[in-house]
C-alpha positions as a printed NumPy array, in Angstrom:
array([[171.49 ,  20.282, -45.823],
       [169.212,  23.306, -46.051],
       [169.459,  26.065, -43.451],
       [166.554,  28.506, -43.589],
       [166.66 ,  31.953, -42.045],
       [163.247,  32.913, -40.672],
       [161.69 ,  36.227, -39.768],
       [161.531,  37.087, -36.058],
       [157.833,  36.166, -35.923],
       [158.525,  32.738, -37.413],
       [157.1  ,  33.358, -40.884],
       [158.986,  31.582, -43.68 ],
       [160.62 ,  34.008, -46.071],
       [161.44 ,  34.234, -49.736],
       [165.097,  34.128, -50.65 ],
       [167.807,  33.225, -53.078],
       [169.941,  30.115, -53.201],
       [173.536,  30.685, -52.186],
       [175.451,  28.045, -54.188],
       [177.586,  25.274, -52.779],
       [179.801,  26.232, -49.851],
       [182.448,  23.76 , -48.806],
       [180.728,  21.005, -50.739],
       [177.37 ,  21.476, -49.006],
       [174.291,  23.046, -50.557],
       [173.009,  25.771, -48.251],
       [169.914,  27.875, -48.78 ],
       [170.162,  31.336, -47.242],
       [166.795,  33.052, -46.978],
       [165.603,  36.416, -45.731],
       [162.859,  38.921, -46.42 ],
       [165.437,  41.319, -47.805],
       [166.655,  38.879, -50.424],
       [163.042,  38.247, -51.378],
       [162.381,  41.967, -51.662],
       [165.179,  42.366, -54.203],
       [164.093,  39.21 , -56.054],
       [160.641,  40.748, -56.581],
       [162.167,  43.827, -58.25 ],
       [165.4  ,  42.685, -59.838],
       [166.143,  39.034, -60.587],
       [169.718,  39.788, -61.658],
       [170.357,  41.718, -58.455],
       [169.03 ,  38.837, -56.374],
       [171.21 ,  36.372, -58.288],
       [174.221,  38.607, -57.66 ],
       [173.49 ,  38.634, -53.939],
       [173.332,  34.843, -53.848],
       [176.706,  34.768, -55.547],
       [178.173,  37.414, -53.23 ],
       [176.991,  35.582, -50.116],
       [178.648,  32.399, -51.285],
       [181.876,  34.255, -52.081],
       [181.703,  36.107, -48.768],
       [181.502,  32.935, -46.691],
       [184.346,  31.322, -48.605],
       [186.561,  34.412, -48.407],
       [185.915,  34.954, -44.694],
       [187.008,  31.397, -44.001],
       [190.278,  32.212, -45.79 ],
       [190.662,  35.509, -43.93 ],
       [190.219,  33.91 , -40.495],
       [193.275,  32.645, -38.672],
       [193.822,  31.673, -35.027],
       [190.659,  33.393, -33.84 ],
       [191.378,  36.672, -35.663],
       [190.649,  38.209, -39.025],
       [193.259,  39.704, -41.296],
       [193.275,  43.405, -42.061],
       [193.253,  42.876, -45.813],
       [193.978,  40.544, -48.706],
       [195.622,  41.94 , -51.818],
       [195.7  ,  40.315, -55.232],
       [198.439,  40.401, -57.862],
       [198.129,  38.806, -61.319],
       [199.849,  35.415, -61.547],
       [202.291,  34.888, -64.454],
       [200.237,  32.023, -65.897],
       [196.879,  33.676, -65.292],
       [194.689,  33.977, -62.241],
       [195.608,  35.75 , -59.026],
       [198.025,  35.409, -56.139],
       [196.345,  36.499, -52.899],
       [198.403,  37.837, -50.01 ],
       [196.917,  38.457, -46.528],
       [198.325,  41.219, -44.328],
       [197.895,  42.27 , -40.711],
       [194.99 ,  41.652, -38.351],
       [192.138,  43.903, -37.241],
       [189.982,  43.726, -34.14 ],
       [187.576,  46.23 , -35.715],
       [187.09 ,  44.074, -38.771],
       [186.687,  41.033, -36.543],
       [183.855,  42.752, -34.666],
       [182.069,  43.733, -37.882],
       [182.504,  40.191, -39.179],
       [181.033,  38.871, -35.942],
       [177.939,  41.043, -36.449],
       [177.475,  39.485, -39.87 ],
       [178.245,  35.902, -38.92 ],
       [175.722,  36.006, -36.08 ],
       [173.044,  36.203, -38.812],
       [174.342,  33.171, -40.712],
       [173.229,  29.595, -40.021],
       [175.352,  27.955, -37.334],
       [176.934,  25.384, -39.688],
       [178.182,  28.263, -41.829],
       [179.541,  30.054, -38.786],
       [181.487,  26.942, -37.861],
       [182.896,  26.503, -41.359],
       [184.147,  30.09 , -41.392],
       [185.488,  29.974, -37.817],
       [187.215,  26.574, -37.915],
       [184.544,  24.848, -35.847],
       [183.55 ,  27.722, -33.569],
       [180.493,  29.986, -33.629],
       [179.833,  33.68 , -33.843],
       [179.201,  33.669, -30.101],
       [182.678,  32.212, -29.563],
       [184.142,  34.953, -31.729],
       [182.377,  37.623, -29.661],
       [183.868,  36.073, -26.519],
       [187.383,  36.315, -27.967],
       [186.84 ,  39.916, -28.935],
       [185.494,  40.754, -25.482],
       [188.667,  39.43 , -23.844],
       [190.508,  42.294, -25.532],
       [188.145,  45.027, -24.351],
       [190.523,  46.448, -21.764],
       [193.224,  46.992, -24.385],
       [190.854,  48.81 , -26.749],
       [191.393,  52.564, -26.804],
       [189.241,  53.546, -29.784],
       [185.618,  54.488, -29.152],
       [184.448,  53.01 , -32.448],
       [186.164,  49.666, -31.827],
       [184.658,  49.406, -28.341],
       [181.228,  50.273, -29.723],
       [181.438,  47.517, -32.338],
       [182.436,  44.876, -29.782],
       [179.647,  46.077, -27.501],
       [177.176,  45.936, -30.386],
       [178.21 ,  42.389, -31.26 ],
       [177.964,  41.322, -27.607],
       [174.453,  42.805, -27.425],
       [173.365,  41.087, -30.65 ],
       [174.663,  37.773, -29.289],
       [173.213,  38.31 , -25.805],
       [176.718,  37.444, -24.631],
       [177.714,  37.243, -20.994],
       [180.462,  39.801, -21.603],
       [177.94 ,  42.52 , -22.471],
       [178.127,  44.241, -19.027],
       [181.92 ,  44.401, -19.379],
       [181.57 ,  45.796, -22.898],
       [179.083,  48.452, -21.782],
       [181.349,  49.538, -18.951],
       [184.346,  49.841, -21.253],
       [182.268,  51.833, -23.724],
       [181.266,  54.252, -20.951],
       [184.904,  54.656, -19.919],
       [185.98 ,  55.578, -23.448],
       [183.008,  57.8  , -24.277],
       [184.106,  61.055, -22.667],
       [181.495,  63.834, -22.724],
       [182.334,  66.99 , -24.631],
       [185.24 ,  65.626, -26.675],
       [185.024,  65.677, -30.49 ],
       [184.645,  62.237, -32.049],
       [184.356,  60.992, -35.59 ],
       [180.767,  60.698, -36.767],
       [181.114,  56.997, -37.615],
       [182.078,  56.17 , -34.023],
       [179.279,  58.379, -32.69 ],
       [176.806,  56.418, -34.821],
       [178.202,  53.04 , -33.755],
       [177.789,  54.024, -30.099],
       [174.078,  54.659, -30.732],
       [173.666,  51.366, -32.625],
       [175.445,  49.458, -29.864],
       [173.336,  50.957, -27.09 ],
       [170.11 ,  50.434, -29.028],
       [171.028,  46.751, -29.395],
       [171.834,  46.58 , -25.669],
       [168.534,  48.152, -24.621],
       [166.797,  44.812, -24.222],
       [169.553,  43.479, -21.964],
       [170.588,  46.394, -19.72 ],
       [169.696,  49.876, -18.534],
       [171.584,  52.071, -20.987],
       [169.118,  54.955, -21.228],
       [171.321,  57.662, -19.736],
       [174.271,  56.827, -21.971],
       [172.019,  56.349, -24.995],
       [170.311,  59.685, -24.391],
       [173.638,  61.529, -24.457],
       [174.817,  59.596, -27.534],
       [171.536,  60.402, -29.289],
       [171.875,  64.135, -28.64 ],
       [175.468,  64.127, -29.885],
       [174.641,  62.315, -33.11 ],
       [171.646,  64.495, -33.923],
       [173.604,  67.68 , -33.183],
       [176.556,  66.619, -35.365],
       [174.64 ,  66.959, -38.633],
       [175.379,  69.99 , -40.765],
       [172.612,  71.957, -42.437],
       [171.738,  68.907, -44.546],
       [174.219,  66.031, -44.241],
       [176.935,  64.856, -41.857],
       [180.544,  66.08 , -41.737],
       [183.384,  63.77 , -40.724],
       [183.628,  64.709, -37.045],
       [181.531,  66.232, -34.303],
       [184.103,  69.038, -34.151],
       [187.761,  69.883, -34.616],
       [188.255,  69.22 , -38.359],
       [190.674,  71.387, -40.418],
       [188.893,  74.409, -41.895],
       [189.272,  73.403, -45.533],
       [187.441,  70.101, -45.075],
       [185.273,  70.749, -42.02 ],
       [182.235,  70.723, -44.329],
       [183.081,  67.365, -45.954],
       [181.604,  64.051, -44.897],
       [182.217,  60.666, -46.466],
       [179.629,  58.139, -47.528],
       [180.286,  56.246, -44.292],
       [179.561,  59.467, -42.376],
       [176.051,  59.432, -43.892],
       [175.277,  55.706, -43.853],
       [176.064,  54.816, -40.257],
       [173.992,  57.691, -38.795],
       [171.059,  56.713, -41.037],
       [171.312,  53.178, -39.692],
       [171.752,  54.208, -36.061],
       [168.903,  56.723, -36.067],
       [166.575,  54.337, -37.875],
       [167.296,  51.628, -35.326],
       [166.839,  54.148, -32.523],
       [163.376,  55.009, -33.794],
       [162.563,  51.345, -34.309],
       [163.503,  50.495, -30.725],
       [161.417,  53.275, -29.152],
       [159.364,  55.873, -30.994],
       [161.672,  58.79 , -31.86 ],
       [160.261,  60.963, -34.686],
       [163.227,  63.36 , -34.638],
       [165.679,  60.525, -35.184],
       [163.562,  59.116, -38.   ],
       [163.211,  62.519, -39.676],
       [166.973,  63.062, -39.605],
       [167.601,  59.608, -41.051],
       [165.055,  60.333, -43.791],
       [166.748,  63.627, -44.676],
       [170.229,  62.14 , -44.955],
       [168.943,  59.134, -46.899],
       [167.31 ,  61.572, -49.306],
       [170.684,  63.275, -49.786],
       [172.59 ,  60.149, -50.805],
       [169.74 ,  58.789, -52.926],
       [169.241,  62.127, -54.657],
       [172.939,  62.283, -55.485],
       [173.27 ,  58.66 , -56.661],
       [175.094,  58.314, -59.962],
       [173.369,  57.456, -63.233],
       [174.942,  53.981, -63.181],
       [174.   ,  53.414, -59.533],
       [177.193,  54.761, -57.972],
       [177.106,  55.666, -54.297],
       [179.509,  58.617, -54.248],
       [182.263,  59.175, -51.72 ],
       [182.373,  62.769, -50.356],
       [179.458,  65.143, -49.619],
       [179.074,  68.773, -48.566],
       [177.333,  68.69 , -45.192],
       [175.954,  72.198, -45.794],
       [174.215,  71.514, -49.107],
       [174.196,  67.721, -49.611],
       [176.061,  68.158, -52.907],
       [178.77 ,  65.755, -54.014],
       [182.261,  67.107, -53.338],
       [184.086,  64.188, -54.958],
       [182.573,  60.981, -56.267],
       [185.554,  58.637, -56.396],
       [186.531,  56.089, -55.278],
       [183.336,  54.071, -55.616],
       [183.568,  51.184, -53.156],
       [182.07 ,  47.748, -53.722],
       [180.994,  47.483, -50.077],
       [178.937,  50.664, -50.452],
       [177.115,  49.161, -53.415],
       [176.331,  45.673, -52.126],
       [176.17 ,  46.2  , -48.362],
       [176.453,  49.567, -46.641],
       [173.889,  51.553, -48.636],
       [171.366,  48.685, -48.605],
       [172.032,  48.087, -44.89 ],
       [171.186,  51.636, -43.886],
       [168.298,  52.114, -46.307],
       [166.672,  48.79 , -45.444],
       [166.996,  49.555, -41.723],
       [165.279,  52.866, -42.451],
       [162.436,  51.092, -44.257],
       [162.133,  48.566, -41.41 ],
       [161.727,  51.478, -38.982],
       [158.815,  52.861, -40.991],
       [160.779,  55.201, -43.238],
       [160.828,  55.519, -47.   ],
       [161.643,  52.461, -49.068],
       [164.541,  53.096, -51.421],
       [164.54 ,  49.645, -53.009],
       [164.958,  50.99 , -56.55 ],
       [168.094,  52.903, -55.541],
       [169.379,  49.767, -53.809],
       [168.871,  47.719, -56.968],
       [170.609,  50.36 , -59.088],
       [173.555,  50.212, -56.724],
       [173.746,  46.436, -57.049],
       [173.678,  46.793, -60.821],
       [176.907,  48.821, -60.75 ],
       [178.712,  45.754, -59.379],
       [178.287,  43.921, -62.684],
       [178.08 ,  46.748, -65.232],
       [179.765,  50.12 , -64.809],
       [181.04 ,  52.883, -67.133],
       [184.384,  53.349, -65.378],
       [185.919,  49.974, -66.25 ],
       [185.124,  46.669, -67.896],
       [187.244,  44.773, -65.362],
       [185.41 ,  42.273, -63.166],
       [184.92 ,  43.216, -59.521],
       [183.362,  39.895, -58.5  ],
       [185.366,  36.701, -59.053],
       [184.304,  33.12 , -58.424],
       [187.85 ,  31.754, -58.715],
       [189.438,  32.764, -56.529],
       [186.258,  33.742, -54.666],
       [186.727,  37.437, -53.936],
       [185.275,  40.904, -54.497],
       [187.665,  43.725, -55.337],
       [187.527,  46.755, -53.096],
       [186.948,  49.824, -55.278],
       [187.208,  51.725, -58.546],
       [189.257,  54.892, -58.141],
       [190.774,  57.702, -60.143],
       [194.285,  57.538, -61.529],
       [195.264,  59.972, -58.79 ],
       [197.602,  58.298, -56.311],
       [198.324,  61.556, -54.498],
       [194.597,  62.243, -53.999],
       [194.925,  65.711, -55.508],
       [191.354,  65.781, -56.79 ],
       [189.939,  65.019, -53.369],
       [191.994,  67.758, -51.694],
       [191.37 ,  70.414, -54.321],
       [187.644,  69.798, -54.367],
       [187.434,  69.92 , -50.592],
       [189.23 ,  73.279, -50.553],
       [187.332,  74.79 , -53.496],
       [183.884,  73.79 , -52.245],
       [184.714,  75.235, -48.85 ],
       [184.976,  78.631, -50.525],
       [182.192,  78.139, -53.061],
       [179.715,  75.259, -52.513],
       [179.237,  73.196, -55.639],
       [182.367,  74.519, -57.334],
       [183.821,  72.123, -59.923],
       [187.066,  72.139, -61.865],
       [186.185,  70.084, -64.986],
       [189.821,  69.774, -65.997],
       [190.399,  67.491, -62.995],
       [187.964,  64.951, -64.437],
       [189.858,  64.921, -67.719],
       [193.29 ,  64.658, -66.116],
       [192.394,  62.015, -63.544],
       [189.851,  59.694, -65.068],
       [188.247,  56.963, -62.957],
       [188.992,  53.379, -63.88 ],
       [191.815,  51.761, -61.868],
       [190.602,  48.841, -59.74 ],
       [191.95 ,  48.324, -56.226],
       [192.665,  44.589, -56.04 ],
       [192.068,  44.293, -52.327],
       [189.39 ,  42.797, -50.064],
       [188.868,  43.43 , -46.347],
       [186.788,  41.26 , -43.984],
       [184.486,  44.044, -42.842],
       [183.11 ,  44.341, -46.385],
       [181.841,  40.784, -46.13 ],
       [180.672,  41.152, -42.533],
       [178.365,  44.009, -43.531],
       [177.217,  41.944, -46.522],
       [176.038,  39.141, -44.222],
       [174.451,  41.517, -41.704],
       [172.592,  43.376, -44.446],
       [171.13 ,  40.495, -46.386],
       [170.594,  37.86 , -43.681],
       [168.797,  40.24 , -41.313]])
């Protein structure tokens, strides 16, 4: 069987072969895979491998209509790995749904024990009234909009109930609200809510980049924003401009994309914490696999699709880190068992480096304490994998 993913206008697209899944050869194609293949054959091959691993791992992480919170790996006495699932997560289920909706239906059914991405959205929507987090509600609403699901009006109403004007929210949730409402635009009148969400997200940016919240952070880290705090606004604002001409949104997305690309590590690392006042890196580690293979490409490719700058070379450098990095020679991508390990961190379990650098850069932007790099060298691998990492992978590369 060959399942081909086509562009919205019906044009056939270039792509990479995702190897055998469940005994069936499946070809996953998209313009984005073809774009990487034109620049970086090894990066394209890696993506084919990651997509195969992602579908296999998601099938293992799905149980009784839900997705686990995480899977951790411990070395087996005779070699190999023992994988242990833990918990469940509605948030990760919603992100996985967004990704699976882009996969061919047979692949959706193999991951979801015979059901489809639309079925998964329906199960998530049944839990809307118990959701109390704005970000979780936004993700379910976004997935319902992408699916054109009958529960979308319910999801939009619940999102309005939870989105209380004037209250500080985390920047990631603020961005997801915009992305959800942009996706819902073609199905419902969301302009009033979207207008308010747009203003909030644009106003939340610091002088250059995004902090972690729209207000209310402790003084010593009020200036610090994570990689996620940059990526999701880039994506949301790019999609906003793409849905209806919005030059201010596009310009802001361009600025923040320039920050993360300008700060990218020599080996392609997408760093972790940024100073929202200057765009400088506060602390680089951990470096997360999902940032390298999914989240950075997702935001930057959405920006290019909206008419912004193409950062394909930076995307390819980021993919290269997945297979060759200076911090460790340990493999992050395994075919047996099929899994991708979560991150490379410092040997700093108490997160002292992160805290000290947040406090010192608050007083003096750009301040470094070189001794910290010598005392807490990066290298330890977090042997963990969460479903959302693979959901964003599918959404990014099968769009």
